[in-house]
C-alpha positions as CSV (number, residue, x, y, z in Angstrom):
1,M,117.2,101.3,85.1
2,T,118.6,98.5,87.0
3,I,116.6,95.5,88.8
4,T,117.5,96.9,91.8
5,Q,116.3,100.4,91.6
6,I,113.2,98.9,90.6
7,L,113.0,96.5,93.6
8,V,113.5,99.5,95.7
9,F,110.7,101.4,94.1
10,V,108.3,98.9,94.8
11,K,109.5,98.6,97.9
12,V,108.5,102.2,98.8
13,A,105.4,101.9,96.9
14,E,104.4,99.4,99.3
15,S,105.4,100.9,102.7
16,L,105.2,104.0,101.5
17,N,107.7,105.0,104.3
18,F,111.5,105.4,102.5
19,T,113.4,104.3,106.4
20,R,111.3,101.0,106.3
21,A,111.9,100.1,102.7
22,A,115.7,101.4,103.2
23,E,115.7,98.6,106.1
24,E,114.0,95.7,104.6
25,L,116.5,96.4,102.1
26,H,119.5,96.5,104.3
27,M,120.4,100.0,102.3
28,T,120.6,103.6,103.6
29,Q,117.9,105.5,102.8
30,P,119.8,108.1,101.1
31,A,120.6,105.2,98.8
32,V,117.2,104.3,98.1
33,S,116.4,108.0,97.7
34,H,118.8,107.5,95.2
35,A,117.6,104.6,93.6
36,I,114.1,106.6,93.3
37,A,115.5,109.7,91.8
38,A,117.3,107.6,88.9
39,I,114.2,106.1,87.8
40,E,112.5,108.9,87.8
41,S,115.0,111.2,86.3
42,E,115.1,108.0,83.3
43,L,111.0,108.3,83.3
44,E,110.9,111.8,83.2
45,T,108.2,111.8,85.2
46,R,107.1,111.5,89.3
47,L,106.1,108.6,90.7
48,L,106.3,109.4,94.3
49,V,105.3,112.5,96.0
50,R,106.9,113.4,99.2
51,D,104.7,115.6,101.8
52,R,105.7,116.6,105.2
53,K,101.8,116.5,106.6
54,R,101.0,113.5,104.1
55,G,104.3,111.5,103.7
56,V,104.7,109.5,100.9
57,T,102.2,108.3,98.2
58,L,102.0,107.2,95.0
59,T,101.2,109.5,91.3
60,S,98.2,107.9,89.6
61,L,101.3,106.6,87.0
62,G,103.3,105.3,89.6
63,A,100.0,103.3,90.9
64,E,99.7,102.0,87.4
65,L,103.1,101.3,86.7
66,L,103.8,99.4,90.1
67,P,102.0,96.1,89.3
68,Q,104.8,96.3,86.2
69,F,107.4,96.2,88.1
70,R,106.4,93.9,90.4
71,A,106.1,91.8,87.5
72,I,110.0,92.8,86.3
73,I,110.6,91.2,89.6
74,Q,108.7,88.5,89.2
75,R,110.4,87.3,85.6
76,M,113.5,87.8,87.2
77,D,113.0,85.0,89.7
78,K,112.2,83.4,87.5
79,I,115.1,83.2,85.5
80,R,117.0,82.7,88.3
81,Q,115.0,79.9,89.4
82,Q,115.5,78.0,86.3
83,V,119.1,78.9,86.3
84,A,119.7,76.9,89.9
85,A,116.8,74.7,88.6
86,D,119.0,73.5,86.0
87,K,121.9,72.8,88.3
88,G,119.8,70.6,90.4
89,I,118.5,73.1,92.7
90,E,115.6,73.9,93.5
91,V,115.6,78.2,95.6
92,G,113.6,81.3,95.0
93,S,110.8,82.0,96.7
94,V,106.7,82.0,96.7
95,S,104.5,84.8,97.3
96,I,101.3,83.4,99.1
97,G,98.2,85.7,99.6
98,A,94.9,83.7,101.3
99,F,91.6,84.1,102.7
100,P,92.0,83.3,106.9
101,S,90.3,80.2,106.6
102,A,91.5,78.9,103.5
103,S,95.3,79.7,104.8
104,A,94.2,77.4,108.0
105,Y,93.3,74.5,106.3
106,F,95.6,74.2,103.0
107,L,98.9,75.6,103.4
108,P,100.0,74.0,106.6
109,T,100.2,70.7,104.6
110,I,101.5,72.0,101.5
111,I,104.3,74.1,102.9
112,R,105.4,71.1,105.2
113,E,105.7,69.2,102.3
114,M,107.4,71.9,100.8
115,R,109.9,72.8,103.1
116,W,110.5,69.0,103.3
117,N,111.5,68.3,99.5
118,Y,112.8,71.6,98.9
119,P,114.4,73.6,101.8
120,N,115.8,76.2,99.9
121,L,112.2,77.5,98.9
122,H,111.2,80.8,101.2
123,F,107.4,81.3,101.7
124,E,105.7,84.8,102.7
125,L,102.5,84.6,103.5
126,S,99.5,87.4,103.7
127,E,96.0,87.5,104.4
128,G,93.0,88.9,103.6
129,T,89.6,88.8,102.5
130,A,88.7,86.4,99.4
131,D,88.3,90.0,97.3
132,E,91.2,91.4,98.4
133,I,93.3,88.5,97.5
134,R,92.0,88.3,94.1
135,E,93.0,92.0,93.2
136,G,96.5,91.5,95.1
137,V,97.0,88.5,92.7
138,H,95.8,91.0,89.9
139,E,98.2,93.6,91.1
140,R,101.3,90.9,91.7
141,K,101.7,91.5,94.8
142,Y,100.9,87.8,95.4
143,D,102.8,85.6,93.1
144,I,99.7,83.0,93.7
145,G,96.1,83.1,95.7
146,L,94.1,80.9,97.8
147,T,90.5,82.2,98.0
148,L,86.6,81.9,96.6
149,L,86.6,80.8,92.5
150,P,85.3,82.3,90.4
151,A,88.2,84.7,89.9
152,P,87.8,86.2,86.3
153,G,91.2,87.3,84.3
154,L,93.5,85.2,86.2
155,D,94.3,81.4,86.0
156,T,92.8,79.1,88.5
157,V,93.4,75.6,89.9
158,Q,90.0,74.3,91.8
159,L,91.1,72.4,95.1
160,A,87.9,71.9,97.5
161,E,84.6,72.9,97.6
162,S,82.9,74.0,100.7
163,R,79.5,74.0,102.2
164,M,77.8,76.6,104.6
165,L,76.7,75.1,107.3
166,L,73.7,76.2,110.4
167,L,74.9,76.1,113.9
168,L,72.0,75.9,116.2
169,P,71.5,77.4,119.7
170,Q,70.8,74.9,122.7
171,G,67.4,73.7,122.6
172,H,66.4,75.3,119.4
173,R,62.8,74.4,117.7
174,L,65.4,73.2,114.5
175,H,67.0,70.0,116.1
176,A,64.3,68.3,115.3
177,H,65.3,68.9,111.5
178,P,68.4,66.8,109.9
179,Q,68.0,69.5,107.0
180,V,66.8,73.2,107.4
181,A,65.1,74.6,104.3
182,I,66.1,78.4,104.0
183,R,62.4,79.7,104.0
184,E,62.3,78.0,107.9
185,L,65.0,80.6,108.8
186,E,62.7,83.5,108.1
187,G,62.4,85.2,110.9
188,E,65.4,84.1,113.0
189,D,68.3,86.0,114.3
190,L,71.3,84.8,112.0
191,I,75.4,84.6,113.3
192,L,77.5,85.4,109.7
193,C,80.9,84.6,109.6
194,R,82.6,86.6,107.4
195,G,85.0,84.5,104.8
196,G,84.1,85.6,101.6
197,H,81.0,83.1,101.5
198,E,78.4,86.4,101.9
199,V,77.5,86.9,99.1
200,A,76.7,83.2,98.1
201,V,74.7,83.3,101.6
202,L,72.6,86.3,100.5
203,Q,71.7,84.5,97.1
204,A,70.6,81.8,98.5
205,F,67.9,83.6,100.7
206,E,67.2,86.2,97.9
207,R,66.4,83.2,95.5
208,E,64.1,82.0,98.0
209,G,62.4,84.8,98.8
210,I,63.7,85.6,101.8
211,E,65.5,88.5,103.4
212,P,67.9,87.3,105.8
213,R,67.7,88.8,109.6
214,I,71.5,89.3,110.3
215,T,71.8,90.3,113.7
216,F,75.7,90.3,114.3
217,T,78.3,90.2,111.9
218,T,81.9,88.0,113.0
219,H,85.4,87.8,111.9
220,N,86.0,85.0,113.8
221,V,84.4,81.2,113.7
222,S,85.0,81.3,117.6
223,T,83.4,84.3,118.4
224,M,80.0,83.1,116.2
225,V,80.3,79.8,117.9
226,G,80.8,82.0,121.5
227,M,77.9,84.0,120.1
228,T,75.5,81.3,119.5
229,T,76.3,78.8,122.1
230,Q,74.9,82.2,124.1
231,G,71.8,81.5,122.5
232,L,72.5,84.6,120.2
233,G,71.1,83.2,117.1
234,I,72.0,80.4,114.6
235,G,75.6,80.4,113.1
236,I,76.0,80.9,109.5
237,V,79.6,79.8,108.3
238,S,81.4,77.4,106.2
239,E,82.3,73.8,106.9
240,M,85.9,73.8,105.9
241,A,86.0,77.2,108.8
242,L,84.2,75.3,111.2
243,S,86.2,71.9,110.6
244,M,89.3,74.0,112.5
245,H,87.0,75.2,115.8
246,P,86.3,72.7,118.1
247,H,82.6,73.0,119.7
248,A,79.4,71.0,121.0
249,L,76.8,72.5,119.3
250,Q,74.2,71.0,116.6
251,V,74.9,71.1,113.1
252,R,72.7,71.2,110.1
253,Q,73.2,71.3,106.3
254,T,71.0,73.7,104.3
255,N,68.6,72.9,101.5
256,P,68.9,73.9,98.8
257,S,72.7,73.5,100.1
258,I,74.8,76.5,99.8
259,V,78.1,76.1,98.2
260,R,81.3,77.8,96.8
261,S,84.5,76.9,95.0
262,I,87.7,77.1,96.4
263,G,91.0,77.0,94.9
264,M,94.3,78.8,93.7
265,V,94.6,81.8,91.3
266,L,97.6,83.0,89.6
267,P,98.1,85.4,87.0
268,S,99.4,82.6,84.6
269,L,99.9,79.1,85.4
270,E,101.7,78.7,82.3
271,E,104.8,82.0,83.0
272,A,104.8,80.8,87.0
273,S,108.1,80.5,88.0
274,P,109.5,76.8,89.5
275,A,108.5,77.6,92.7
276,V,105.0,78.4,92.0
277,Q,104.7,75.5,90.0
278,L,106.2,73.0,92.7
279,F,103.7,74.9,95.0
280,V,100.9,74.2,92.6
281,E,101.6,70.3,92.0
282,T,101.7,69.4,95.5
283,A,98.7,71.6,96.6
284,R,97.2,69.7,93.5
285,R,98.6,66.3,95.1
286,Y,97.4,66.7,98.3
287,F,94.0,68.5,97.5
288,V,92.2,68.2,94.2
289,E,91.4,64.6,94.8
290,K,90.1,65.0,97.9
291,V,86.3,65.1,98.3
292,S,84.5,68.1,99.3
293,V,85.1,69.6,102.6
């Protein structure tokens, strides 16, 4: 079994499409099929099922082995990076998963600095929910993730804490309050912006013995701002996400505060490749010592 064959299997397993995998790897489709057949022959089992109606699917064993094959590729990349570093050259790639507001807040600064200092490094960026990012790091889809903490089973580096804020419609009765007690939101129409903080918000209401009336749930901060501006409810959003969306609405903190930690997660900081460790060092330098956002 060769590294190329393993890489082919990972590409096919992720895309579930032989043609697409061949294009991404700059190989012919017969060559891709041959690599998969060689792995299955050596292991004496099927990892992929080809069906004219359903297309390509992973067998249960194939799905179990996929994270281990990804780990092999990551270890080989680490070896190449260490050899290059010994020659004074920083090369390699970093696969990053992040939930949208963390991606927009942290990544431009980190990648700008790394591109300036290490121009030979390559970055692959993906976005998803906080839960999807944690699961993706567990499955070795990403070298490193930016997500909400805690993340059991993963090494973590906290970058910041993000408070949940309230956006008040124009003329709302709560404008007179410098802070808004959660119990004062009972019966109010609420607009919740998804981003991974939903559980923390619901738990905060539960602790106060209140059932929140969440009228709308959005995936986009701009949408939530627009709906609040139209008087459709009180927006609930993280301070970090809101900081990147200009608006003219009144903002209030909750009492008690609803706070979540945001950080980097990876399978093993000690075993991470040189490129990933450079990413962690850069992020630490720019964000770990900063105040909460």
